[in-house]
C-alpha positions as CSV (number, residue, x, y, z in Angstrom):
1,M,95.3,80.6,133.9
2,D,95.3,76.9,132.8
3,S,98.6,75.3,133.9
4,E,98.7,73.4,130.6
5,T,98.9,76.6,128.5
6,I,102.3,77.1,126.9
7,L,101.4,80.1,124.6
8,E,98.7,82.7,124.8
9,L,97.8,85.3,122.3
10,K,95.7,88.2,123.6
11,N,94.0,90.8,121.3
12,L,97.0,90.3,118.9
13,K,97.0,92.8,116.0
14,K,99.4,93.2,113.1
15,Y,98.9,96.1,110.6
16,Y,101.1,96.7,107.7
17,P,101.4,100.4,106.5
18,V,100.5,101.3,102.9
19,L,102.7,104.0,101.7
20,G,101.6,106.5,99.0
21,G,102.4,109.9,97.5
22,V,105.8,111.5,96.6
23,L,106.9,111.5,100.2
24,R,105.8,107.8,100.7
25,R,103.7,108.6,103.7
26,E,101.3,106.1,105.3
27,V,97.9,106.5,103.7
28,N,96.3,103.2,104.9
29,T,97.0,100.0,106.8
30,V,96.4,96.4,105.9
31,K,94.8,94.8,108.9
32,A,96.3,91.3,108.6
33,L,95.6,90.4,112.2
34,D,92.9,92.3,114.1
35,G,92.4,91.1,117.6
36,V,93.4,87.3,117.6
37,N,92.9,85.5,120.9
38,L,94.3,82.0,121.2
39,Q,95.6,79.6,123.8
40,I,98.0,76.8,122.9
41,K,98.2,74.0,125.3
42,R,101.5,72.2,126.1
43,G,102.0,69.0,124.0
44,E,99.1,69.6,121.7
45,C,98.9,70.3,118.0
46,L,96.7,73.4,117.3
47,G,95.8,73.7,113.6
48,I,94.9,77.0,111.8
49,V,92.9,76.9,108.7
50,G,91.3,79.4,106.3
51,E,91.4,80.9,102.9
52,S,94.5,82.7,101.5
53,G,94.8,86.1,103.1
54,C,93.0,85.2,106.3
55,G,96.0,85.8,108.5
56,K,97.3,82.2,109.0
57,T,100.9,82.8,108.1
58,T,101.0,86.2,109.7
59,T,99.9,84.7,113.0
60,S,102.6,82.1,112.8
61,K,105.3,84.5,112.0
62,A,104.2,87.0,114.7
63,L,104.1,84.2,117.2
64,I,107.9,83.6,116.9
65,R,108.5,87.3,116.4
66,L,109.7,87.1,112.8
67,H,107.3,90.1,112.4
68,P,107.0,92.7,115.1
69,V,103.4,93.0,116.3
70,T,101.4,96.3,116.2
71,S,99.7,95.7,119.5
72,G,98.4,92.9,121.9
73,S,100.4,90.2,123.8
74,I,102.1,86.8,123.2
75,F,102.6,85.2,126.6
76,F,105.1,82.4,126.7
77,H,104.8,80.0,129.8
78,P,108.0,78.2,130.4
79,K,107.9,75.3,132.9
80,G,108.5,76.4,136.5
81,K,108.9,80.1,135.6
82,E,106.8,83.2,135.3
83,P,105.2,83.9,131.8
84,V,106.9,86.5,129.6
85,D,105.3,88.7,127.0
86,I,107.3,88.0,123.8
87,A,105.4,90.8,122.0
88,K,106.9,93.5,124.3
89,M,110.6,92.1,124.0
90,S,113.0,93.4,121.5
91,P,114.8,90.7,119.3
92,R,118.0,91.2,121.4
93,Q,116.0,90.7,124.6
94,I,114.5,87.5,123.2
95,K,117.9,86.0,122.3
96,K,119.4,87.2,125.7
97,E,116.6,85.5,127.6
98,G,117.3,82.2,125.6
99,L,113.7,82.3,124.1
100,R,114.7,82.2,120.4
101,H,115.7,78.6,120.4
102,R,112.6,77.5,122.3
103,L,110.3,78.7,119.5
104,Q,111.3,77.3,116.0
105,M,109.6,77.3,112.6
106,V,109.5,75.0,109.7
107,F,108.6,76.9,106.4
108,Q,106.5,75.8,103.5
109,D,109.4,75.7,101.0
110,P,112.7,74.5,102.6
111,T,114.7,75.6,99.6
112,T,114.1,79.3,100.5
113,S,115.2,78.7,104.1
114,M,118.4,76.8,103.3
115,N,121.7,78.4,102.1
116,P,122.3,76.5,98.7
117,R,126.1,76.8,99.3
118,M,126.1,75.1,102.7
119,L,126.4,71.4,103.4
120,V,123.6,69.7,105.3
121,K,126.0,69.1,108.1
122,N,126.6,72.9,108.5
123,I,122.9,73.8,107.9
124,I,121.9,71.7,110.9
125,A,124.9,72.5,113.0
126,E,124.4,76.3,112.6
127,P,121.8,76.8,115.3
128,I,123.5,74.4,117.7
129,A,126.6,76.3,117.5
130,E,124.7,79.4,118.6
131,Q,123.9,77.9,122.0
132,E,126.4,75.1,122.6
133,N,130.2,74.9,122.5
134,L,130.9,71.4,121.0
135,S,134.0,70.0,119.5
136,A,133.9,69.0,115.8
137,R,133.4,65.3,116.6
138,Q,130.6,66.1,119.1
139,M,128.9,68.3,116.6
140,E,129.1,65.7,113.9
141,E,127.7,63.1,116.2
142,R,124.9,65.5,117.2
143,V,124.0,66.1,113.6
144,V,123.9,62.5,112.7
145,E,121.6,61.8,115.7
146,L,119.2,64.5,114.3
147,L,119.4,63.1,110.9
148,N,118.5,59.6,112.1
149,L,115.5,61.2,114.1
150,V,114.1,62.4,110.8
151,G,114.6,59.3,108.8
152,L,118.0,60.3,107.1
153,N,121.6,59.0,107.9
154,K,125.3,59.8,107.9
155,D,125.6,59.4,104.2
156,H,123.6,62.7,103.8
157,L,126.0,64.9,105.8
158,F,128.2,66.0,102.9
159,R,125.6,66.9,100.4
160,Y,124.1,70.2,99.3
161,P,120.2,71.0,99.5
162,H,119.7,70.7,95.7
163,E,120.8,67.1,95.8
164,F,117.8,66.1,97.8
165,S,114.1,65.5,96.9
166,G,111.4,67.9,98.3
167,G,110.4,65.4,101.0
168,Q,114.1,64.9,102.1
169,R,114.7,68.7,102.2
170,Q,111.6,69.1,104.5
171,R,113.1,66.4,106.8
172,I,116.4,68.4,106.9
173,A,114.4,71.5,107.8
174,V,112.6,69.6,110.6
175,A,116.1,68.3,111.9
176,R,117.4,71.9,112.0
177,A,114.2,73.1,113.8
178,I,114.4,70.5,116.6
179,A,118.3,70.9,116.9
180,T,117.8,73.6,119.7
181,H,115.4,71.4,121.8
182,P,112.5,73.7,121.3
183,D,109.3,73.7,123.3
184,V,107.1,75.0,120.3
185,L,107.4,74.2,116.6
186,V,105.5,76.5,114.2
187,L,104.7,74.6,110.9
188,D,103.7,76.8,108.1
189,E,102.2,74.6,105.5
190,P,105.1,72.1,105.7
191,T,103.4,69.5,103.3
192,S,101.6,71.6,100.7
193,A,104.5,71.6,98.2
194,L,105.0,67.8,98.5
195,D,103.5,64.8,96.6
196,V,100.6,63.1,98.4
197,S,102.5,60.0,99.3
198,V,105.4,62.2,100.7
199,Q,102.9,64.3,102.6
200,A,101.8,61.2,104.6
201,Q,105.4,60.4,105.4
202,I,106.1,63.9,106.7
203,L,102.9,63.9,108.7
204,N,103.8,60.6,110.4
205,L,107.2,61.8,111.1
206,L,105.9,64.9,112.8
207,Q,103.5,62.8,114.9
208,Q,106.3,60.7,116.0
209,L,108.6,63.6,116.9
210,R,105.8,65.3,119.0
211,K,105.3,62.1,121.1
212,K,109.0,61.4,121.4
213,L,110.2,64.9,122.1
214,G,107.3,66.3,123.9
215,L,106.8,69.1,121.2
216,T,103.9,71.5,120.9
217,Y,102.8,72.3,117.3
218,L,101.1,75.2,115.7
219,F,100.1,73.8,112.3
220,V,99.2,76.2,109.6
221,T,97.6,74.9,106.4
222,H,94.7,75.3,104.0
223,H,94.3,71.5,103.5
224,L,91.3,70.4,105.8
225,L,92.1,66.7,105.7
226,V,95.6,67.2,106.6
227,V,94.7,69.3,109.6
228,K,92.1,66.8,110.6
229,Y,94.7,64.1,110.8
230,I,97.4,65.9,112.7
231,S,95.6,68.4,115.0
232,D,94.0,68.1,118.5
233,R,92.2,71.4,118.1
234,I,91.5,73.7,115.1
235,A,91.1,77.4,114.9
236,V,89.3,78.8,111.8
237,M,90.3,82.2,110.7
238,Y,88.6,84.7,108.4
239,L,89.9,88.2,107.4
240,G,92.2,88.4,110.4
241,K,90.0,87.0,113.1
242,V,89.3,83.6,114.7
243,V,85.7,82.7,113.9
244,E,85.6,79.2,115.3
245,L,87.8,77.1,117.6
246,S,87.2,73.6,118.9
247,K,88.5,70.1,119.2
248,T,89.0,68.5,115.7
249,E,86.3,66.0,116.0
250,Q,83.8,68.4,117.2
251,L,84.7,70.9,114.4
252,F,84.0,68.3,111.7
253,T,80.8,66.8,113.2
254,A,79.2,69.8,115.0
255,T,80.2,72.8,113.0
256,R,78.5,76.1,114.2
257,H,80.0,78.8,112.1
258,P,78.6,79.4,108.4
259,Y,82.2,80.0,107.2
260,T,83.5,76.7,108.7
261,W,80.5,74.9,107.3
262,A,81.2,76.2,103.8
263,L,84.9,75.2,104.0
264,L,84.1,71.7,105.1
265,S,81.4,71.3,102.4
266,G,84.2,71.8,99.8
267,I,86.1,68.6,100.9
268,P,85.9,66.2,97.9
269,S,83.5,63.3,98.5
270,T,82.6,60.2,96.5
271,E,79.0,60.4,97.7
272,L,76.8,62.1,95.0
273,E,74.4,63.4,97.8
274,E,77.1,65.1,99.7
275,S,78.7,66.6,96.5
276,R,75.3,68.2,95.8
277,S,75.1,69.9,99.2
278,R,78.3,71.9,98.6
279,V,77.9,75.6,99.8
280,L,79.1,78.1,97.2
281,L,79.9,81.4,98.8
282,E,79.0,84.5,96.8
283,G,81.5,87.3,96.2
284,D,85.1,87.6,97.2
285,V,86.9,88.0,100.5
286,P,86.7,91.7,101.4
287,S,90.0,93.7,101.4
288,P,91.9,93.8,104.7
289,L,92.4,97.4,103.8
290,S,88.9,98.3,104.7
291,P,87.1,95.2,106.3
292,P,83.3,95.5,106.5
293,P,81.7,96.6,109.7
294,G,80.0,94.2,112.0
295,C,80.7,90.5,111.3
296,R,83.3,90.4,108.7
297,F,81.7,87.3,107.0
298,H,78.3,89.0,106.6
299,T,79.0,90.0,103.0
300,R,79.1,86.3,102.0
301,C,77.1,84.7,104.6
302,P,73.7,83.2,103.4
303,F,72.3,83.5,106.9
304,A,73.2,87.1,107.7
305,V,70.5,89.2,109.5
306,E,70.5,92.9,110.4
307,I,72.6,92.7,113.5
308,C,75.4,91.0,111.5
309,H,75.8,94.2,109.5
310,H,76.8,96.6,112.3
311,M,77.7,94.5,115.4
312,E,80.8,92.4,115.6
313,P,80.0,89.1,117.2
314,P,82.4,88.0,120.2
315,L,84.2,84.6,120.2
316,D,81.9,83.0,122.8
317,E,82.2,79.5,124.3
318,I,78.9,77.8,123.2
319,S,79.9,74.4,124.7
320,A,83.0,72.9,126.4
321,D,86.1,74.0,124.5
322,H,83.9,75.1,121.4
323,F,84.2,78.8,120.7
324,V,82.1,80.5,117.9
325,A,81.9,84.1,116.7
326,C,78.4,84.3,115.2
327,H,75.3,86.1,116.3
328,R,73.2,83.0,115.1
329,S,75.4,80.3,116.5
330,H,72.5,78.9,118.6
331,E,70.5,78.1,115.5
332,T,73.1,77.4,112.8
333,A,72.4,73.6,113.0
334,K,68.9,74.2,111.9
335,L,69.8,76.7,109.3
336,F,72.3,74.3,107.8
337,A,69.7,71.5,107.6
338,E,67.2,73.9,105.9
339,Y,69.8,74.9,103.4
340,R,70.7,71.3,102.4
341,A,66.9,70.5,102.1
342,D,66.5,73.4,99.7
343,Q,69.6,72.3,97.6
344,Q,68.0,68.9,97.1
345,P,66.6,68.4,93.4
């Protein structure tokens, strides 16, 4: 095991039951995650991207055990200690072992994760009080220190969430998340509900905090340019599986999976030639109730061959730190070039 690994997901599965009939019995399952394998290195930012319904948010919530997993393992590697499988632990065990405060989450919409009747002072102090016994004065000093870290100040202590802008509320959510000195911060589309200028401020804040506090990020988003800016590595998900994983620069310059290539082609460009080479995928994403056999992307892939219809491709390492789940990964660069040539007028 790589000594730098802090979190490892092994064959992680999360199925949601579909109930039907008068007796409300289970008649089917939604395969939200179906065998996810990932390693997150200490101090890095791993981005997860993909279309809506691909399993990004489910992965993030399963990682910190907001949702119990169906099967598989989530190994957490604390410094100087033996790794523990969070997936096998009950919520009570997680809290007893002191793991809950080491894995924190920042949600997409901070208004839904804050009590509208609580002052900012109490919102941030609540998780601290769970693990530390501080006097009122010490607690206020600690909260002010956290507010300063995220770009706010003492004047904001005695206000309610509705008195802040969206960007300020997200800063408060970040302050609450780092209040317990976590090792890992899971960020579920933390900038998608914000204006572009505010997005840049929050991203810069997250970069600063990662360096200053030695945090590890799992950054979930559908915005490719955002994930390109903040992430060291990127995992691309499709229908509950990781289809490509590599360093950020490599993913954008040496894409090897057709789905990733189609996503990247949709990034807006001012160049007319690039806008003409956009890849338009046919059809819709298959239902996670009954995913297609073989490669799950073959129903929309312009390069699918016979083997893609009946054999699932493994996530293989095709070069250093570059993993691809595609039967034709060795020739996709050539296929992409031919496709672009055919698209030219």
